[in-house]
C-alpha positions as CSV (number, residue, x, y, z in Angstrom):
1,X,0.1,0.0,0.3
2,X,3.0,2.6,0.6
3,X,3.5,3.0,-3.0
4,X,0.0,4.3,-3.3
5,X,-0.2,6.6,-0.7
6,X,-0.1,10.5,-1.9
7,X,0.1,12.2,1.2
8,X,-2.9,12.9,2.8
9,X,-4.5,16.5,2.3
10,X,-4.6,19.4,4.5
11,X,-7.3,21.3,6.0
12,X,-7.8,23.2,9.2
13,X,-10.3,21.4,11.2
14,X,-12.0,25.0,12.8
15,X,-13.3,25.4,9.0
16,X,-15.6,22.7,9.3
17,X,-17.3,24.4,12.1
18,X,-18.9,27.3,9.6
19,X,-21.7,27.3,8.3
20,X,-22.2,26.4,4.6
21,X,-23.4,28.8,2.3
22,X,-27.5,28.7,2.8
23,X,-27.3,26.7,5.9
24,X,-29.5,29.3,7.6
25,X,-29.6,30.5,11.0
26,X,-27.5,28.2,14.1
27,X,-30.1,26.3,15.8
28,X,-27.5,24.4,18.2
29,X,-24.4,22.2,18.6
30,X,-23.1,19.3,20.9
31,X,-19.8,18.2,20.5
32,X,-18.0,15.6,22.3
33,X,-14.3,15.1,23.3
34,X,-11.8,13.7,26.0
35,X,-9.7,16.3,27.0
36,X,-10.8,20.4,26.8
37,X,-9.8,23.5,26.3
38,X,-12.9,25.6,27.0
39,X,-11.1,28.9,25.2
40,X,-10.5,27.1,21.8
41,X,-14.7,25.7,21.7
42,X,-16.0,29.5,23.2
43,X,-13.6,31.8,20.8
44,X,-13.0,30.0,18.0
45,X,-15.4,26.9,17.6
46,X,-18.4,28.3,18.5
47,X,-17.4,32.0,17.0
48,X,-17.4,29.9,13.8
49,X,-20.4,27.9,14.0
50,X,-22.5,31.3,14.6
51,X,-20.8,33.2,12.0
52,X,-19.6,35.8,14.8
53,X,-17.3,38.2,12.7
54,X,-15.6,40.3,15.9
55,X,-12.0,39.0,16.9
56,X,-12.0,38.1,20.6
57,X,-8.4,39.4,21.2
58,X,-9.3,42.9,19.2
59,X,-12.5,43.4,20.1
60,X,-13.6,41.9,23.4
61,X,-16.5,43.8,23.7
62,X,-18.3,43.4,20.2
63,X,-17.0,39.4,20.5
64,X,-18.6,39.4,23.9
65,X,-22.1,41.2,22.9
66,X,-22.3,39.5,19.6
67,X,-21.6,36.1,21.1
68,X,-23.8,36.4,24.1
69,X,-26.7,37.8,21.6
70,X,-26.2,35.5,19.2
71,X,-26.0,32.4,21.8
72,X,-29.0,33.5,23.3
73,X,-31.4,31.6,20.8
74,X,-29.1,28.9,20.5
75,X,-28.0,25.4,22.2
76,X,-24.6,24.9,23.1
77,X,-23.0,21.9,25.0
78,X,-20.3,19.8,25.5
79,X,-19.9,16.1,26.5
80,X,-16.5,15.7,28.1
81,X,-14.6,13.2,30.1
82,X,-15.5,13.5,33.8
83,X,-11.6,13.6,34.8
84,X,-11.6,16.8,32.1
85,X,-14.9,18.4,33.0
86,X,-14.1,20.5,35.8
87,X,-13.4,23.5,33.7
88,X,-14.1,27.3,33.9
89,X,-16.6,27.9,30.7
90,X,-19.4,30.4,30.1
91,X,-22.6,29.7,31.5
92,X,-24.1,30.3,28.3
93,X,-23.2,26.7,27.3
94,X,-23.2,23.3,29.0
95,X,-20.4,21.2,30.2
96,X,-21.6,17.6,31.0
97,X,-19.3,15.2,32.6
98,X,-19.3,11.9,31.3
99,X,-18.5,8.9,33.8
100,X,-18.1,5.6,32.2
101,X,-17.0,3.3,34.6
102,X,-13.6,1.3,34.0
103,X,-13.0,3.3,31.0
104,X,-13.0,7.0,29.2
105,X,-15.3,9.0,26.9
106,X,-13.4,9.5,24.2
107,X,-15.3,9.9,21.2
108,X,-14.5,13.4,19.2
109,X,-18.3,13.7,17.3
110,X,-19.6,17.3,16.7
111,X,-23.3,17.9,15.6
112,X,-24.1,21.2,14.1
113,X,-27.1,22.3,13.2
114,X,-28.7,25.2,11.5
115,X,-31.9,26.1,10.0
116,X,-31.5,24.2,6.2
117,X,-28.3,22.2,7.3
118,X,-26.8,19.7,9.3
119,X,-23.0,18.5,9.9
120,X,-21.2,15.8,11.7
121,X,-17.4,16.0,12.4
122,X,-15.9,12.7,13.3
123,X,-12.3,12.8,14.0
124,X,-9.4,12.3,16.1
125,X,-9.0,15.9,17.4
126,X,-9.7,17.1,21.2
127,X,-11.0,20.2,21.5
128,X,-8.0,21.5,22.5
129,X,-5.6,23.9,21.0
130,X,-3.4,21.0,20.2
131,X,-5.6,19.0,18.8
132,X,-7.0,21.5,16.4
133,X,-3.7,23.9,15.8
134,X,-0.6,21.5,15.9
135,X,-1.4,17.3,16.2
136,X,-1.7,15.6,12.8
137,X,-5.2,14.7,13.2
138,X,-7.5,13.2,10.9
139,X,-11.5,14.4,10.0
140,X,-14.3,14.1,7.8
141,X,-17.5,15.7,8.3
142,X,-21.1,14.5,7.0
143,X,-23.3,17.1,5.2
144,X,-27.4,16.8,5.3
145,X,-29.8,19.5,3.8
146,X,-33.2,19.6,3.1
147,X,-32.7,18.2,-0.5
148,X,-30.2,15.4,-0.2
149,X,-29.5,13.8,3.7
150,X,-28.5,10.6,5.0
151,X,-31.2,9.8,7.6
152,X,-29.4,6.5,8.7
153,X,-26.2,8.2,9.8
154,X,-28.0,11.4,11.3
155,X,-30.1,8.6,13.2
156,X,-26.7,7.0,14.3
157,X,-25.3,10.0,15.5
158,X,-28.0,11.7,17.6
159,X,-28.4,8.1,19.3
160,X,-25.0,7.7,20.1
161,X,-25.1,11.1,21.8
162,X,-28.2,10.5,24.0
163,X,-26.4,7.3,24.7
164,X,-23.7,9.1,26.0
165,X,-26.1,11.1,28.0
166,X,-26.9,8.5,30.0
167,X,-23.9,8.3,31.7
168,X,-23.8,12.1,32.6
169,X,-23.8,11.9,36.5
170,X,-27.4,12.3,37.9
171,X,-28.6,12.2,34.5
172,X,-32.0,9.5,35.7
173,X,-33.1,12.9,37.6
174,X,-33.0,15.2,34.4
175,X,-31.0,17.9,35.6
176,X,-31.2,21.3,33.4
177,X,-28.3,20.3,31.4
178,X,-29.4,17.0,30.4
179,X,-33.0,18.0,29.5
180,X,-31.6,20.5,27.3
181,X,-29.3,18.3,25.3
182,X,-32.3,15.9,24.8
183,X,-34.7,18.3,23.8
184,X,-32.0,19.7,21.6
185,X,-31.8,16.2,19.7
186,X,-35.2,15.3,19.9
187,X,-35.7,18.9,17.6
188,X,-32.6,18.0,15.2
189,X,-34.6,14.3,14.8
190,X,-37.9,15.9,14.0
191,X,-36.3,18.7,11.7
192,X,-34.1,15.6,9.7
193,X,-37.2,13.4,9.6
194,X,-38.9,15.9,6.5
195,X,-35.6,16.0,4.6
196,X,-35.3,14.4,1.0
197,X,-33.3,11.2,1.9
198,X,-30.3,10.9,-0.8
199,X,-29.8,8.9,-3.9
200,X,-27.1,6.6,-3.8
201,X,-24.3,7.5,-6.2
202,X,-21.4,5.9,-7.2
203,X,-19.4,2.8,-5.6
204,X,-18.7,4.5,-1.9
205,X,-21.1,3.9,1.6
206,X,-20.2,5.5,4.9
207,X,-21.9,4.4,8.3
208,X,-20.6,5.5,11.6
209,X,-19.1,2.8,14.0
210,X,-19.3,2.9,17.7
211,X,-17.2,1.8,20.9
212,X,-19.7,1.8,23.9
213,X,-20.1,-0.4,27.2
214,X,-23.0,-2.1,28.1
215,X,-26.0,0.1,29.3
216,X,-28.1,-2.3,31.5
217,X,-29.3,-5.5,30.3
218,X,-31.2,-4.2,27.2
219,X,-28.3,-2.4,25.6
220,X,-25.1,-4.7,24.6
221,X,-21.7,-3.4,24.2
222,X,-20.5,-2.3,21.2
223,X,-17.1,-2.7,19.3
224,X,-16.0,-0.3,16.5
225,X,-14.1,-3.2,15.2
226,X,-16.3,-6.1,14.6
227,X,-19.3,-3.4,13.5
228,X,-16.8,-2.0,10.5
229,X,-15.6,-5.9,9.8
230,X,-19.7,-6.8,9.7
231,X,-20.1,-3.7,7.2
232,X,-17.3,-4.8,5.0
233,X,-18.3,-8.7,5.3
234,X,-22.0,-7.7,3.8
235,X,-20.3,-5.4,1.0
236,X,-18.2,-8.0,0.0
237,X,-16.4,-10.3,2.3
238,X,-14.2,-10.5,5.0
239,X,-10.9,-8.1,4.0
240,X,-7.7,-10.3,3.6
241,X,-5.5,-6.9,4.0
242,X,-5.3,-4.1,6.8
243,X,-3.2,-1.4,7.9
244,X,-3.1,0.2,11.2
245,X,-2.6,3.8,11.9
246,X,-2.7,4.3,15.5
247,X,-0.3,6.8,18.4
248,X,-0.9,4.4,21.3
249,X,-1.1,0.4,22.0
250,X,-2.0,-1.5,24.8
251,X,1.1,-2.9,26.6
252,X,1.2,-6.4,26.5
253,X,4.5,-8.3,25.8
254,X,3.4,-11.5,24.8
255,X,-0.1,-11.8,23.3
256,X,-2.0,-8.4,22.0
257,X,-5.6,-9.0,22.2
258,X,-6.3,-6.2,19.8
259,X,-4.1,-7.5,17.2
260,X,-5.1,-10.9,18.2
261,X,-9.1,-9.6,17.5
262,X,-8.0,-8.4,13.4
263,X,-6.3,-11.4,12.8
264,X,-9.3,-13.4,14.0
265,X,-11.9,-11.3,12.3
266,X,-10.0,-11.1,8.9
267,X,-10.9,-13.8,6.0
268,X,-9.7,-17.5,5.9
269,X,-8.3,-19.6,4.0
270,X,-6.4,-16.4,2.3
271,X,-3.1,-14.9,3.1
272,X,-3.2,-12.2,5.4
273,X,-1.3,-9.2,5.1
274,X,-1.1,-6.8,7.6
275,X,0.7,-3.1,8.2
276,X,1.3,-1.5,11.5
277,X,1.9,2.2,11.5
278,X,3.9,2.9,14.4
279,X,5.2,6.4,16.2
280,X,8.8,6.3,16.1
281,X,11.1,8.1,19.1
282,X,13.0,10.6,17.0
283,X,15.2,12.7,19.5
284,X,18.2,13.5,17.6
285,X,19.8,9.7,17.8
286,X,21.1,9.2,14.8
287,X,21.3,5.5,15.0
288,X,20.6,3.4,11.9
289,X,18.4,0.8,14.0
290,X,14.6,2.5,14.5
291,X,13.0,3.2,17.8
292,X,9.6,2.3,18.3
293,X,7.1,3.3,20.6
294,X,4.8,0.4,20.1
295,X,5.1,-3.0,21.9
296,X,6.6,-5.8,19.5
297,X,3.8,-8.2,20.7
298,X,1.4,-6.5,17.3
299,X,4.1,-8.1,15.0
300,X,4.4,-11.4,16.9
301,X,0.8,-11.9,17.8
302,X,-0.2,-11.3,14.0
303,X,2.7,-13.9,12.6
304,X,1.2,-16.1,14.9
305,X,-1.9,-16.3,13.2
306,X,-0.1,-16.6,10.0
307,X,-0.4,-12.6,8.7
308,X,2.6,-11.6,6.8
309,X,3.3,-8.7,9.0
310,X,5.3,-5.0,7.6
311,X,5.8,-2.1,9.8
312,X,5.9,1.6,8.8
313,X,6.7,4.6,11.0
314,X,4.5,7.5,11.4
315,X,5.2,10.7,10.7
316,X,5.9,13.4,13.0
317,X,6.7,16.9,10.9
318,X,4.4,18.2,8.3
319,X,5.9,19.3,4.3
320,X,7.1,22.4,6.0
321,X,9.1,20.6,8.7
322,X,6.9,21.8,11.4
323,X,6.8,19.4,14.5
324,X,2.9,17.6,14.1
325,X,3.1,14.8,16.2
326,X,1.1,11.9,15.4
327,X,-2.7,11.7,17.0
328,X,-4.7,10.2,14.2
329,X,-6.3,7.0,14.2
330,X,-7.0,5.1,10.7
331,X,-8.0,1.4,10.1
332,X,-7.9,0.7,6.4
333,X,-9.4,-2.7,5.5
334,X,-9.2,-4.3,2.0
335,X,-10.1,-7.5,0.3
336,X,-10.5,-8.0,-3.8
337,X,-13.8,-6.4,-4.3
338,X,-13.3,-3.3,-1.7
339,X,-11.5,-0.8,0.1
340,X,-12.5,0.8,3.2
341,X,-11.3,3.7,5.4
342,X,-12.3,3.7,9.4
343,X,-11.3,7.3,11.1
344,X,-11.8,8.4,14.5
345,X,-11.2,8.2,18.1
346,X,-10.1,4.7,18.8
347,X,-6.8,3.8,19.5
348,X,-5.8,0.3,18.4
349,X,-6.4,-0.5,22.3
350,X,-9.0,-2.7,23.9
351,X,-10.8,0.0,25.2
352,X,-10.6,1.8,22.1
353,X,-11.7,-0.9,19.6
354,X,-14.2,-2.7,22.0
355,X,-12.5,-6.5,22.3
356,X,-12.5,-6.4,26.4
357,X,-15.5,-5.9,28.7
358,X,-14.2,-2.7,29.9
359,X,-14.6,-0.1,26.8
360,X,-14.6,3.5,25.8
361,X,-17.3,5.7,24.3
362,X,-15.8,6.0,20.9
363,X,-16.8,7.3,17.6
364,X,-15.6,6.3,13.9
365,X,-16.6,6.6,10.8
366,X,-16.5,4.1,7.8
367,X,-16.3,4.4,4.0
368,X,-16.1,1.3,1.9
369,X,-15.5,1.6,-1.9
370,X,-16.2,-1.2,-4.7
371,X,-13.9,-1.8,-6.4
372,X,-15.3,-1.2,-10.3
373,X,-13.7,-0.6,-13.6
374,X,-12.3,2.9,-14.0
375,X,-13.6,3.6,-10.6
376,X,-11.6,6.3,-8.4
377,X,-12.8,5.9,-5.2
378,X,-10.9,3.2,-4.1
379,X,-7.6,5.0,-5.1
380,X,-8.2,8.3,-3.4
381,X,-9.3,6.5,-0.1
382,X,-5.9,4.9,-0.1
383,X,-4.3,8.2,-1.1
384,X,-5.5,9.6,2.4
385,X,-2.8,8.2,4.0
386,X,0.3,10.1,4.5
387,X,3.7,8.8,3.3
388,X,5.8,6.6,6.3
389,X,9.2,5.2,6.3
390,X,8.9,1.5,6.4
391,X,10.7,-0.5,8.8
392,X,13.1,-3.1,6.6
393,X,13.5,-5.7,9.5
394,X,11.0,-5.3,12.6
395,X,13.1,-8.1,14.4
396,X,16.0,-5.9,14.6
397,X,13.9,-2.7,15.6
398,X,14.0,-1.2,19.1
399,X,10.6,-1.8,20.3
400,X,10.5,0.8,23.2
401,X,6.6,-0.1,24.1
402,X,3.7,2.0,24.0
403,X,4.3,5.3,25.3
404,X,1.5,6.8,28.0
405,X,-1.5,7.7,26.5
406,X,-1.9,11.3,27.7
407,X,-3.2,13.3,24.9
408,X,-2.5,16.5,23.8
409,X,-0.2,16.4,27.1
410,X,-3.1,17.4,29.3
411,X,-2.5,17.1,33.3
412,X,-4.0,14.7,34.5
413,X,-6.9,15.4,36.9
414,X,-7.7,13.6,39.9
415,X,-11.9,12.5,39.2
416,X,-14.3,13.8,41.4
417,X,-16.1,11.3,43.9
418,X,-19.1,10.0,42.2
419,X,-21.3,10.8,45.0
420,X,-21.2,14.5,43.5
421,X,-23.5,14.4,40.9
422,X,-24.2,18.0,39.7
423,X,-24.1,21.8,40.2
424,X,-26.5,23.7,38.7
425,X,-26.7,28.0,39.2
426,X,-30.0,29.2,39.7
427,X,-30.0,33.1,38.3
428,X,-32.5,35.5,38.8
429,X,-34.0,37.6,42.2
430,X,-33.2,34.6,44.5
431,X,-29.9,33.3,43.3
432,X,-29.1,30.0,44.5
433,X,-26.4,27.1,43.8
434,X,-28.3,23.7,43.6
435,X,-26.3,20.4,44.4
436,X,-27.6,17.2,43.7
437,X,-25.8,14.6,45.7
438,X,-25.7,10.8,46.3
439,X,-24.9,9.7,49.8
440,X,-23.8,6.3,49.5
441,X,-20.8,7.5,47.1
442,X,-19.2,10.2,49.0
443,X,-16.2,10.6,51.2
444,X,-15.8,10.5,54.6
445,X,-15.2,14.4,55.4
446,X,-15.5,16.6,52.2
447,X,-16.0,20.3,51.4
448,X,-17.5,22.6,48.0
449,X,-15.9,25.4,47.8
450,X,-17.0,29.0,45.5
451,X,-14.0,30.1,42.9
452,X,-13.8,33.5,41.4
453,X,-14.6,37.3,42.1
454,X,-16.2,36.0,45.5
455,X,-14.9,32.8,46.9
456,X,-15.2,30.9,50.0
457,X,-16.9,27.4,51.3
458,X,-20.2,26.9,50.6
459,X,-21.2,23.8,51.9
460,X,-19.2,21.1,54.4
461,X,-19.8,17.7,55.2
462,X,-20.8,18.6,59.0
463,X,-23.5,21.7,57.2
464,X,-24.8,19.0,55.2
465,X,-25.0,16.7,58.0
466,X,-26.8,19.4,60.2
467,X,-29.1,20.2,57.2
468,X,-30.6,16.4,57.0
469,X,-28.2,15.0,54.3
470,X,-30.3,16.2,52.0
471,X,-30.1,14.7,48.3
472,X,-30.5,17.8,46.7
473,X,-29.1,21.5,48.6
474,X,-30.2,24.9,47.6
475,X,-27.8,27.1,49.0
476,X,-28.5,30.7,48.8
477,X,-26.1,32.9,46.8
478,X,-25.6,36.6,47.4
479,X,-23.2,37.6,45.1
480,X,-24.5,39.3,41.8
481,X,-22.3,37.5,39.9
482,X,-22.2,33.4,39.8
483,X,-19.3,31.4,40.9
484,X,-16.3,31.1,38.0
485,X,-16.4,27.4,39.0
486,X,-16.8,25.1,42.3
487,X,-13.8,23.3,43.8
488,X,-14.6,20.2,46.1
489,X,-12.1,19.3,48.6
490,X,-11.5,15.7,50.8
491,X,-8.8,14.3,52.2
492,X,-5.2,15.0,50.7
493,X,-7.6,15.7,47.3
494,X,-9.4,18.4,45.1
495,X,-11.1,18.4,42.1
496,X,-13.2,20.9,40.1
497,X,-17.2,20.6,40.1
498,X,-18.7,21.3,36.7
499,X,-21.6,23.9,37.2
500,X,-24.1,24.7,34.5
501,X,-27.3,27.7,34.5
502,X,-30.7,26.2,35.1
503,X,-31.8,28.8,32.9
504,X,-29.5,31.3,31.0
505,X,-32.4,34.0,30.2
506,X,-32.1,34.9,33.8
507,X,-28.3,35.7,33.9
508,X,-27.5,39.3,34.4
509,X,-26.7,41.0,31.1
510,X,-22.7,42.3,30.9
511,X,-22.2,45.6,32.8
512,X,-21.4,47.5,29.5
513,X,-24.7,47.1,28.6
514,X,-26.2,48.8,30.4
515,X,-24.4,52.0,28.4
516,X,-26.4,51.5,25.5
517,X,-29.2,53.5,24.8
518,X,-32.9,53.1,23.3
519,X,-31.8,54.4,20.3
520,X,-28.4,52.4,20.2
521,X,-31.0,49.2,20.7
522,X,-33.8,49.9,17.9
523,X,-31.0,50.5,15.3
524,X,-29.6,46.9,16.4
525,X,-32.8,45.4,16.5
526,X,-34.0,47.1,13.3
527,X,-30.5,46.5,11.5
528,X,-30.5,43.9,8.5
529,X,-27.3,42.2,10.1
530,X,-27.7,42.9,13.6
531,X,-24.0,41.4,14.2
532,X,-22.7,44.2,12.1
533,X,-24.8,46.9,13.7
534,X,-23.2,45.4,17.4
535,X,-20.0,46.1,16.2
536,X,-19.9,49.2,15.3
537,X,-22.2,50.3,18.5
538,X,-18.8,48.8,20.0
539,X,-16.4,50.2,18.0
540,X,-18.0,53.4,19.1
541,X,-18.2,52.4,22.5
542,X,-14.2,50.9,22.7
543,X,-12.1,52.4,19.9
544,X,-9.1,50.5,19.1
545,X,-5.6,51.9,18.7
546,X,-5.1,49.8,15.9
547,X,-5.0,51.1,12.7
548,X,-8.5,51.2,10.7
549,X,-8.9,51.4,7.0
550,X,-12.6,52.6,7.2
551,X,-11.8,54.9,9.4
552,X,-8.7,56.6,8.2
553,X,-10.6,57.0,4.5
554,X,-13.4,58.5,6.2
555,X,-14.1,62.4,5.9
556,X,-13.5,64.0,9.7
557,X,-17.3,64.5,10.9
558,X,-16.0,67.9,12.4
559,X,-15.3,69.5,8.8
560,X,-18.7,68.1,7.4
561,X,-20.5,71.4,6.8
562,X,-24.0,69.8,7.7
563,X,-22.7,69.5,11.3
564,X,-23.6,73.7,11.6
565,X,-27.1,72.4,11.0
566,X,-27.9,69.6,13.1
567,X,-30.6,67.9,11.8
568,X,-30.9,65.2,14.5
569,X,-32.3,67.8,17.0
570,X,-35.3,68.6,15.1
571,X,-38.5,67.1,16.2
572,X,-39.9,66.4,12.9
573,X,-36.5,64.6,11.6
574,X,-36.4,62.6,14.8
575,X,-40.3,61.8,15.0
576,X,-39.4,60.9,11.0
577,X,-36.1,58.8,11.4
578,X,-37.7,57.0,14.3
579,X,-41.0,55.8,12.2
580,X,-38.4,54.4,9.7
581,X,-36.5,52.3,12.2
582,X,-39.6,51.0,13.8
583,X,-40.8,49.9,10.2
584,X,-37.8,47.8,9.8
585,X,-38.0,46.7,13.5
586,X,-41.5,45.0,12.4
587,X,-40.3,43.8,9.3
588,X,-37.5,41.7,11.4
589,X,-40.0,40.2,14.3
590,X,-42.2,39.0,11.2
591,X,-39.6,37.1,9.8
592,X,-39.5,33.4,10.3
593,X,-37.7,31.9,13.5
594,X,-36.7,28.5,13.9
595,X,-38.2,27.3,17.2
596,X,-39.4,28.4,20.5
597,X,-36.3,29.0,21.8
598,X,-35.0,31.4,19.3
599,X,-38.6,33.8,19.3
600,X,-38.4,33.7,23.5
601,X,-34.6,35.4,22.8
602,X,-35.9,37.5,20.4
603,X,-38.7,38.6,23.2
604,X,-36.6,38.7,26.4
605,X,-32.9,38.3,25.6
606,X,-30.5,40.5,26.1
607,X,-30.9,42.9,23.1
608,X,-34.4,42.3,22.7
609,X,-37.9,43.7,22.8
610,X,-38.7,43.4,26.7
611,X,-34.9,45.2,27.3
612,X,-35.5,47.8,24.3
613,X,-38.9,48.7,26.4
614,X,-37.0,48.8,29.7
615,X,-34.6,51.5,28.0
616,X,-37.2,53.4,26.5
617,X,-39.4,53.8,30.2
618,X,-36.0,54.8,31.5
619,X,-35.6,57.6,28.8
620,X,-39.2,58.5,29.6
621,X,-38.6,58.8,32.9
622,X,-35.5,60.8,32.8
623,X,-36.8,62.8,30.0
624,X,-36.3,66.5,31.0
625,X,-38.8,68.9,28.6
626,X,-39.3,65.9,26.2
627,X,-41.9,63.7,28.3
628,X,-44.3,63.8,25.8
629,X,-41.9,62.7,22.4
630,X,-40.6,60.1,25.0
631,X,-44.2,59.0,26.2
632,X,-45.2,59.0,22.2
633,X,-42.1,56.8,21.2
634,X,-43.2,54.4,23.8
635,X,-46.5,54.2,22.4
636,X,-45.3,53.7,18.9
637,X,-43.5,51.2,20.1
638,X,-46.4,49.3,20.9
639,X,-48.2,49.8,18.3
640,X,-45.9,48.8,16.1
641,X,-45.5,45.2,18.2
642,X,-49.5,44.9,18.0
643,X,-48.6,45.2,14.2
644,X,-46.3,42.1,14.0
645,X,-47.8,40.0,11.5
646,X,-45.4,37.1,11.7
647,X,-44.2,35.4,8.0
648,X,-43.3,31.7,8.5
649,X,-41.2,29.6,6.0
650,X,-40.8,25.9,5.3
651,X,-38.9,24.7,8.7
652,X,-39.8,27.9,10.8
653,X,-42.0,27.8,13.7
654,X,-45.5,28.0,12.5
655,X,-47.9,30.8,13.0
656,X,-49.9,29.2,15.8
657,X,-47.0,28.8,17.5
658,X,-45.9,32.0,17.1
659,X,-49.1,33.8,18.5
660,X,-49.0,31.4,21.0
661,X,-46.2,32.7,22.4
662,X,-45.9,36.5,21.4
663,X,-49.4,37.6,22.1
664,X,-49.9,37.0,25.9
665,X,-45.9,38.6,25.7
666,X,-47.6,41.8,23.8
667,X,-50.4,41.6,27.0
668,X,-47.7,41.4,29.5
669,X,-45.5,43.7,28.5
670,X,-48.2,46.1,27.9
671,X,-49.3,45.3,31.9
672,X,-45.6,46.1,32.5
673,X,-45.3,49.2,31.0
674,X,-48.6,50.6,32.6
675,X,-47.3,50.1,36.2
676,X,-44.2,51.8,35.0
677,X,-45.4,54.8,33.2
678,X,-48.0,55.3,35.8
679,X,-46.1,57.5,38.2
680,X,-45.0,59.8,35.5
681,X,-48.8,61.0,34.6
682,X,-48.7,64.1,35.4
683,X,-45.3,64.5,33.3
684,X,-48.0,64.5,30.5
685,X,-51.0,66.4,29.1
686,X,-54.4,64.1,29.7
687,X,-54.9,63.7,26.1
688,X,-51.7,61.9,25.3
689,X,-52.3,59.8,28.8
690,X,-56.1,59.0,27.0
691,X,-54.0,58.3,23.7
692,X,-51.9,56.0,26.1
693,X,-54.7,54.1,27.1
694,X,-56.1,53.6,24.0
695,X,-52.9,52.1,22.8
696,X,-52.7,49.2,26.0
697,X,-56.1,48.8,25.1
698,X,-55.2,47.6,21.8
699,X,-52.8,45.3,23.0
700,X,-54.9,43.6,25.0
701,X,-57.2,42.7,22.4
């Protein structure tokens, strides 16, 4: 196979998170990883998924507001191994720890959903800086749209993610973060159900293969290797050739169970050929003897099963000689009738491919192409392998044994005791931290501490005993801002406890948002591109010292002769301008919305209708000599809301569902504004108050 390798195609994994043309509005994403870098996920992956144009390092205010405004109507969550889950993260998205007994949550599968597009990313890269920027990784994307989809692949992905949710501590009690993920997956299944299945094209077929431990008595354990071999068998018999590329292996010295399982699943009565592609240690040693970071039991076990074995060394630099540690996992299978390639998260280990009871959660993509006359797919599949240096005599090589499985050089974290199930922050007027505890699995003595601007112990074993050893503890939290994260201490150990929010809509807005006026907010809500309007506002509020070519070529405002006659100050101009903006604001409200969560964010989000109403009332209350004009603006605002005529489209929220949410909201908003305006009625004329009353009556009709 070596001679047919043409070198793998290079590409940026982060670009897979960008929406394709015509994808529509973002709906949500759910990703899985073993190790986790929240900064990469938040500032790079989510920013691309949401199509945020602000740069976090240059435009921190614009990025913050753009992200907050777009995330409110979108679901985002990460399923991460419980040993890596206690990280500081934005409460706008969820971290769901996965606890697998004697195994890991090791899958790297991401489900990205827009209103008119779904993308499934399967690969070997963790959601970390090394995984996405420096390692040699492998990944593939599966794209579905209303006109062309693969319902089997989509169903397999959502089913796997649901199974992972069952391993989240306390999942049986449906904590908010688990419930949100389940609802998102339900919505995805419903969205795809109406899409047209793809017509089979070419000679290739794809399917997802998984490794999973058994779930109760009804869900048997799964093996990625066995599922891949079975798919090949159905396609054209068992494979007679195999190529394995993995950065990690089991450390058995005599019999290697993974190599033995592969041999037993290959074709009988034919000459088996296996090539093991293993890491090499190249630390400046000029010795001609290859030094291989793998156990020699791989070769000897395969030879014992009468296979012809070859060995090749995985590359650790790219074409530009930059160091790129090999982290990809690849398994090629071949017979006279087909070529197959499985890529994903499974190392060539017992836990990775699923050949013993103790298994990880793994996700892989298998592609099988038929050998047909003049077909190019098989060659294209084999060309995905990089060029590798062969080991001429494996018996004389220096076999160093497998290197430690420390993915991405992560610092191994002490796992939190199993008795600490989930922690939830309840925002709002009465702020609380809700802890779910399993008493039978707690250490003898422990304390839970809050970390961040407000630090300190919030619960100890002694206090918990005095409070009645409750399974659900609701602890009052007085600071305005939530903790950054929670820290559990017991014996001589400590570990972070993931903290998620009960309802992100109740979180306090960023402090800088208070500087936004009603006019600013109205212009954003009326803009054709609200994100661009947010960036423009943020640039005015937080000017940068960096060179801006647009500003450099602009005409200085002070030299504009029209500045001598400030049209903005005239009453008539202000009324006409605001009327045009309100008309565009109404048009935006009438546009299709993908679901109830997105609509609710339009109504009550950080830059939403209710927030705009609050600012208009505040400006009315603080108006000096312009109270009549301010109240007229507030009345026009309610009239525009009453005139909203929602225009749904295919796949969007139906009109009956929109009205079911919007009309009661308008009534509640009118009642709230009536209470807020009432104390200031003496500041406006009686005729204007009568008009205000008629407007309120129309909103209640």
